[in-house]
N, C-alpha and C positions, 0 to 999 in steps of 0.2 A: 504494500500500500504506500501511498504518498502521505507522509506523516510530518506534522509540524509540532515542534516542541517549544513551548513558551517558557522561558526561564532556563538559563544555562548554568545554574548553580550545581551543587553536588548531585541532586536527584536528576535534574534535567540533563546534565552532561552525560552521566552514566547511562541513563535511559536512551538518549539519542544515539550514543555510540553503539550500544548493544542491539538496538533495533536495526540500525544500519548494518551491523555485522550479520544479522539474521536475514538480510536481503531487502529490507524496506528502504525506500528513498526518503531520507530524513533532512528536514531543514530546521535549524535551530534559530529562534528569534530571541534577542536580548538587547538591552540598552547599552551594554558594555562593549565599547569598541575593542578593548583589550581581549575579552573572551572571544569575540567574533574573529579578530585577527589571528588568535592562536589556533582556533579550530580550522579556519580557512587555510592555515599553514600546516595542518596535519599534526598539531601539538595539543596536548591536553591543558586546559586552564585550571585543573584541580590536581591534587596529589592523591592518587589512588593506585595501588599495586596492579600492574598489568594493563591499565587503561591507556597509557601512552602508545603501546603497541597496537591496541585495537583501533584507536583513533587514526594512527598513521595508516593502518590497513584500509579502513573504510574511506578515508580521505582520498587515498590513491585510487580507490575503485570508483570514486565520484558519487558515492551514496550518502555522503554527509557534508553539508555546508551550513554556513551561518549568515545571518543578516540582521540588520536593525529594522528593516522595512517589513511591517506587518503584512501589507498587501502582497509583497513578493513571497513571503513565507507561506501565505494561505493559498496562493494560486494553484488551482486544481487539487488541493489537498483533500484527502479522504477523511482524515482524522487528526485532531489536534489535542495535545496533552498540555494542560496547565500545570507547570511545575515551579511556580514562583513561591516565594516565602510567605509564611503566615505567622509573623512574629507576635509576641505578647504585647498587649497594650499596657499602659501604666498600671491599670487596675487588675492585671492578670488575664483579662479577657482576650479573645482572639481578634487580631487585626486583619481584616479581609480586604484592605484597600488595594493591595497589589493584584489579588485574584479578581476583584471586581473591575479593575482597570483593564486587565487582559480580556475578561469576559466581554466588556464593552467593545474592545478593539476587534475581537473575533466577530461579534454580532454585526458591527459596522461594515465588515469586509466579507461577510458570508457569501455575497454574490460572486466572489472570485474563486471560492472553493468548489469542490465537486458538487454535482447536483444534489447529493445527500451527504451531509457532513456530520460526523460524530465528535462532539466536544467532551473531553475527558478531564475531570478534576483529579489530578494526581497529588496535588498539594494536600497537606493534612488539614482537614476542616471538621468542625463539630457537626453532629447530626442535625439535619435541617438546613444546613448552609447551602447545599447544592440546590435543593428544591425551592427554598423560600427566599434566598438571597441571590445566588449566582444565576440561576435560570431566568428569573425576571429581568436581570440586567441584560442578558443576551437577547431576550425577546424584545425588550424596549429598543435596543440598538438595531436589531434586525428588522423590526417592524412586522414580525409574524410570531405565531405561537410555536412552541416546541412540538415536534412530532410530524410536522409537514415536510420541511426540507432539512431539518437538523434534529439531533438528539443530544441530550446531556446526560453523561454517566459519571461515575466515580471509579477510581482504580487506585486504592491506597498502595503505597510501596512499602516493602519490608527489607530495605537495603541497609546494611550496617557499614559504616565507614571502615575501610581497611579490608573488607571482604565482600565488596558489593558485586563483583563479577560472579563469584561463586553463589552469592545469595540470589542474584538475578536468574541464574540457570537452575538453581536448586532451592526455590523458595518454599516456605512452609505451606503456602497455598497461592493460587491466583484468585483474587477477589474483585468482583465487578459489581458495583451498585448500579441498578437500572431503575428508571422511572416506571417503565412497564415491562412485562416479561418479553425477553428477546431483544430489547433495545440495546443491550450491551454485547450482542454477539460479535460486533466488529472489534470490540476491545479484546475479546478472547482470541480472535483471529490474529491479533498482533503478536501473540505469544505462542504461535504454532510450533516453535522450536523448543518450547519449554515444557517439560513433563512435571506436572504437579496436580494435586487435587484442586478442582475448580469449583467456585461458588458464584452463582448469580443470585443476588439478593436485593431487597429494596435499598434505595439510596442511603437511608438513615442507618441501616444495619451495617453497611460497608464502612460508613464514616465512623460508627461507634467502635467497630472492631479495632481500628488503628489505635484509638485512644485506650481501649481496654488492654491491648497488647503492651503498650508503653507503660501504663500504670502497673500492670502485672510485673513487668520487668523491673521497674523501680522498686516495687514492693519486695521482690525477691532479693534485690541487692541490700535493701535496708534490713530485711529479715536475717539474711546471712551475717551481716555485720553486727546486728544486735545480739544474735545467738552467739557469735564469735566472742563478743566482749564478755558475755555472761560466763560461758564455759572456759574462756581463757582465765578469768578470775578464779574459777573453781578448780583449775588444774587439769581440765580435759582439753586435749588438742582440738581446737575448733575446726581445723581443716579436715582432720580425720573424721570428726563427728559429721560434718556436712557431706563428706564423700560417701559415707554410709547412708545418710538420709537421702541423698540424690540417687543412690543405687536402687532405691525402692520404686519400681515402675508400676506397681500394683495400686498403691495408694498415694504416694508423694508426687512423683512425676507422672501424672495420669489425669484423666478427666474427673476422677473421684473428688468430691467436695467442691467441684467447680460449676455446679448447676444452681442458678439463683433459686432460692426457696425460703424456708423459714430459718429461724435462729438456731445456733448449735446449743447442745445441752448434754445431759447424761452425767454419768459418774466419773468420767475421765477428763474431757476437754476443759471444762471450767476449773476443776480442782487443780489439774496439772499446770494450767496457765497461771493461776494464782500463785502456786508454789514457785514457778519459774520466775515470776516478777518479784516475789518476796526474796528469792535467792539473789537476784540482781540488786535489789535495794540494800541487802545486807553487805554486799560487796561494793556498794556505792557506784554501781554501774547504771547509767541512764538507758532505759529501753522504752522510749515513748510510744513506738508503734505497738509493741507487745502489750504494754499497759493499757492501751486504748482499744484492744480487741474486745474485751468484755464490755466496755462502754459502747462500742459500735454494735455489739450483739444486742444489748438492751435497747438501743435506738431502733433496731430492726423490729423488735417486738412492738415498740411504741408506734412504729409506722403502721402496723396492721391494726392496732387498737384504734388509731385514727380512721383507718379505712372502714372499720366496722361502725364506728360512730357516724361517719359520713353517709353510710348506707341508710340510716334512718329507721332501723328496725329495733324492737326491744326484745323480741323472743328469738334467741340464738341457739342453734344446734351446732355443737363442736364435735367434729369427727376426728378422733385421735387424742389421746392424753399422754401416753408414754412418750419418751423423748424421741423415739422413732418407731416405725412399724415393726411388727413381729417380735416385740419385747414388752414386758410389763414393768420395765424400769422407769420409775417416775422421778428419780432423783435429778433435780435441776432441769427438769423438762421445761422447755420454753412454752409448751402447751399448758402446763400447770400454771406458769406465770401469767399467760394470757387469760386463762380461766379465772384466776384470782383477781386480776384487774377488772374483768367484766363483772364479776360478782360485786366487787367494791363499787362499781359504777351503777349498780342497781339493775343490771340486765337479768332477764329470766333465762337461765342457762340450763340446757340439757346436754349431756355428754355421752358419746358412744365410742367405746374402744373394746373390741372383743377380746383382746389379750389382757385387759385389766379387770380382774375379778377380785373384789376386796377380800373375799374369803381366802384367796391364795396369796395375798400380799403380806409379807411379814418382815421383821427385822428393821434395818435402817430405811428400807424402801417405804414400809408402812408408817414408820415414825415421821419421815419427811412429808408423806402425803397428809397425815392428820395435822401436822404442824402448819402446812400451807393452806389446806382447805379442810377444816375440821368437819364440815357437814358434807363431805364428798359423796357419801353413800346416797344422799337424797338427789344428787345431780346425775350420777351414773345410771345409765339405762342399758339393759341387755338387748333390747329390741331396737334395731335401726329404724324401723318404720315409725315407732312411737316417737323417737327423737325428731324425725322429719315432720310428722304430723303436728307436733307441738311447737314447731319453729317456723319463723318467717324467713330467716337468713341462715343458710347452711354454710358453716365455715369448715372447709375440708383441709385437714392436716395430713391424715393418712387413715388407713384401716377402712376404706370404703368396701362394703361387701361386693364380692364378685358379681352378684346378681343385680347390682345397681350401678347406675351411671349418672353423670351430670345431666345428660339429656332427660333421664327419668325425673330428676328433681325439677328441672325447668318445666317439664310437662305438667307437674303438679302445681305450678305457679310459685315455686320457691326461688328465692334469689340465692346465688352461690358465690362464695369467695374462696379462692384457692390460696393456701399458705405455702404450698410447695409444688 
């Protein structure tokens, strides 16, 4: 394809060079005469291992050139990639001024591009930016609505400085955000030489994945460093500890615990987290992220309390009481916490959990239950249908009977709120 790259910084330069290497005809557009001059001389404007050889090769083949002229860059172009910066504003918010400038330039010159042109936002932007901000700018400049002669998609990049060529050809995934199904097919065609799992998703999902990735990476760095400080002070080799932690691909380095749902609880996670933070405090080691995990967990419960209040119903059926399904362990269950709050707020609450039978609960589990909800026996119900019939809002944590579904509840005129 004929490809136009707007912005010849790190992402734009690497993307332009490798697309040209894969056989596309690429024109880079930038305001920097220095970058344009270097690329047109077959030299790389950035430092990146192996990129100088690639640029020299594609320059010699005639598949990569650069210009300051937007109209020249867009002439007969099939697809354009916006790769300009999205810096932080003074208040920490995202500054989209450069993206909007390019969007306006593309829209104003769309008549020079191919009969149908695909505009791709490769810059890192927050969910909603492409649909609500960038697309309207293009439409206003072009004088027509998206979908007729042009489409707008997103294509977040997952390139790390220092290993970008390897990351380009061996990415964790190829992710395309599209306004309507199939609108991003041309973007996938760009990467025909790349083998990776492919995703076509709504614009906002693609935009959110990039930020989620980076936040997760930042969290992992902070976690490893905080854990390292704690165990270093305790005399355990932190590198050896984390080497073993990372070797666990069943629970630690896996999708387990990474599905949005309800708060954590049970007899292990809260207790061990408190002990870990206590050990850090005794050693005068600051671990602000670890200390705030329990605070964040409580905030998540409060989020759902607010959601229940906003639903506007007073008779609530709670499905699930143990801290997770297929157990009767009630210790530090977030569902118990939720039930306690709702009772305190005056809601009429009925609870169904087939694994929780008061006659079979004993020891610390029973002691915890009666301490938290002394009149629990009046709230627990053995019959799922009785709970449903007595309730206006069904709050599903877990333990739904196999014979029932959300569709059945909705058919009965019940409102449903999922916690997990």
